[in-house]
C-alpha positions as CSV (number, residue, x, y, z in Angstrom):
1,M,-1.0,3.7,20.9
2,T,1.1,6.5,19.0
3,A,4.4,7.3,21.4
4,T,4.0,10.3,23.7
5,A,7.2,12.0,21.9
6,D,5.4,11.1,18.2
7,L,2.4,13.1,19.9
8,M,4.9,16.2,20.9
9,D,6.6,15.9,17.4
10,I,2.9,16.5,15.6
11,A,1.8,19.2,18.4
12,P,4.6,20.0,20.1
13,D,2.6,23.1,21.8
14,L,0.7,20.2,23.8
15,P,1.6,20.4,27.7
16,S,4.0,17.5,28.4
17,C,4.0,16.6,32.6
18,E,7.6,17.6,34.3
19,T,7.3,15.5,37.0
20,D,9.2,12.2,36.9
21,F,7.1,9.2,38.0
22,K,7.8,5.6,38.6
23,Q,5.5,3.2,36.0
24,F,3.9,0.5,37.9
25,G,1.9,-2.5,36.9
26,R,1.8,-4.4,33.4
27,R,0.2,-1.8,31.2
28,K,3.2,0.5,30.3
29,Q,1.1,2.9,27.8
30,F,-2.4,4.0,28.5
31,H,-4.9,7.1,27.4
32,G,-8.2,7.9,27.9
33,R,-10.5,11.3,29.3
34,I,-9.3,12.3,32.2
35,R,-11.5,12.3,35.5
36,T,-9.7,14.2,38.7
37,V,-9.7,13.6,42.2
38,R,-8.1,16.2,44.6
39,C,-7.5,14.5,48.1
40,H,-4.9,14.7,51.1
41,R,-3.8,11.4,52.9
42,D,-7.0,10.2,52.1
43,N,-8.2,8.0,49.3
44,G,-12.0,7.5,50.2
45,I,-12.3,9.3,46.7
46,V,-10.1,6.9,45.0
47,K,-11.7,3.9,45.9
48,A,-15.0,4.9,45.6
49,L,-14.5,5.9,41.7
50,A,-12.1,2.8,41.2
51,N,-15.3,0.8,41.9
52,T,-17.3,2.7,39.5
53,P,-17.8,1.3,35.4
54,S,-15.8,3.5,33.9
55,N,-15.0,3.3,29.6
56,G,-11.5,3.6,29.6
57,E,-10.7,7.1,31.8
58,V,-7.7,7.9,33.2
59,L,-7.8,8.8,37.1
60,V,-5.6,11.7,37.6
61,V,-5.1,11.6,41.2
62,D,-3.5,15.1,43.0
63,G,-2.5,14.2,46.7
64,G,-0.4,17.4,47.3
65,G,3.1,15.2,46.3
66,S,2.6,13.8,49.8
67,R,5.1,10.6,50.5
68,A,3.3,10.2,53.8
69,S,0.9,7.3,53.1
70,A,-0.4,5.5,49.7
71,L,-3.7,6.7,47.9
72,M,-3.6,3.3,45.6
73,G,-3.4,0.2,46.8
74,D,-3.7,-3.2,45.1
75,M,-7.2,-3.8,46.0
76,I,-8.0,-0.4,44.6
77,A,-6.0,-0.8,41.5
78,A,-7.5,-4.4,41.0
79,A,-10.9,-2.8,41.2
80,A,-10.0,0.1,38.5
81,A,-9.1,-2.5,36.2
82,K,-12.2,-4.7,36.7
83,N,-14.1,-1.4,36.0
84,G,-12.5,-0.5,32.8
85,W,-10.1,2.2,33.6
86,A,-6.8,2.4,31.4
87,G,-4.8,3.9,34.3
88,A,-3.8,6.1,37.1
89,V,-1.6,9.4,37.3
90,I,-1.2,9.9,41.5
91,F,0.9,12.8,42.4
92,G,1.5,10.6,45.5
93,V,2.3,7.2,46.3
94,I,0.9,4.0,46.3
95,R,1.7,0.5,48.0
96,D,1.4,-3.1,47.1
97,S,3.6,-2.6,44.2
98,V,4.7,-6.0,43.4
99,A,0.9,-7.2,43.6
100,I,-0.2,-3.9,41.2
101,N,3.4,-5.1,38.8
102,E,1.3,-8.0,38.1
103,M,-1.8,-6.2,36.9
104,D,-2.6,-5.5,33.2
105,F,-3.3,-1.9,34.3
106,G,-1.0,1.4,34.5
107,I,-0.2,3.4,37.0
108,K,1.9,6.6,37.3
109,A,3.1,7.5,40.9
110,L,5.9,9.5,42.8
111,G,7.1,6.0,44.5
112,T,5.7,3.6,47.3
113,N,4.9,3.9,50.6
114,P,3.3,0.9,53.1
115,K,1.4,3.5,55.1
116,K,-2.2,3.6,54.3
117,S,-4.2,6.8,53.9
118,A,-7.3,7.8,55.9
119,K,-10.6,6.4,54.5
120,D,-13.0,9.5,55.1
121,G,-13.5,10.4,51.6
122,A,-12.5,14.0,52.0
123,G,-11.4,15.9,48.2
124,E,-13.1,16.9,45.0
125,T,-13.6,15.0,42.1
126,D,-13.7,16.4,38.8
127,A,-12.0,19.3,39.6
128,P,-8.9,21.0,37.4
129,V,-5.7,20.4,39.2
130,S,-2.1,20.7,38.4
131,F,1.2,19.3,38.9
132,G,4.1,18.7,36.7
133,G,3.6,22.1,35.0
134,V,0.4,20.7,33.0
135,E,-3.6,21.4,34.2
136,F,-5.6,18.3,34.0
137,I,-8.9,19.3,33.1
138,A,-12.0,16.8,33.8
139,G,-12.6,15.2,30.1
140,H,-9.8,16.4,28.3
141,Y,-7.7,13.5,27.5
142,L,-4.5,11.8,28.7
143,Y,-1.6,9.5,26.9
144,S,1.0,8.2,28.7
145,D,3.5,5.8,28.3
146,E,7.6,5.3,29.2
147,D,8.3,8.1,28.1
148,G,6.0,10.7,29.8
149,I,2.1,12.2,29.8
150,V,1.0,14.2,27.0
151,V,-2.6,16.0,27.5
152,S,-5.1,17.5,24.5
153,P,-8.0,18.9,25.1
154,E,-9.4,17.1,22.1
155,P,-9.0,13.5,21.2
156,L,-5.8,12.6,19.1
157,H,-4.6,10.0,16.8
158,T,-3.4,7.1,18.4
159,A,-2.7,4.4,15.9
């Protein structure tokens, strides 16, 4: 994958996320089409999507920045990896970070909290979500590496 810094040099008007995320999982670089979830302290929809087949999409979860309970743990991350998801960006926190750091999966999240979230399925999928100065739209493309996150309405060269 082309580094996000190089993508910004090629297309300087692309939005880059200003949120200072922590990186989890062995996959430090990932990219793909965006699927979104908006939820608050409830990861039922995140779990359901992670358990569906993916063609390398990136799951973008807007948890409102809450650090009160985790929106992804090792079981959901393992399901997502098994089903072909490229990675996840979570505007919230995760749990089971030690186990996730052993997986071939990439996650960016605000941090960790061992507390489980609700499983009621409250929230919505594939609606536009915004954080870090970026609007994440289902079907657009996300590129993530150690330097940050860049989004584009069209696929970018990622040699």
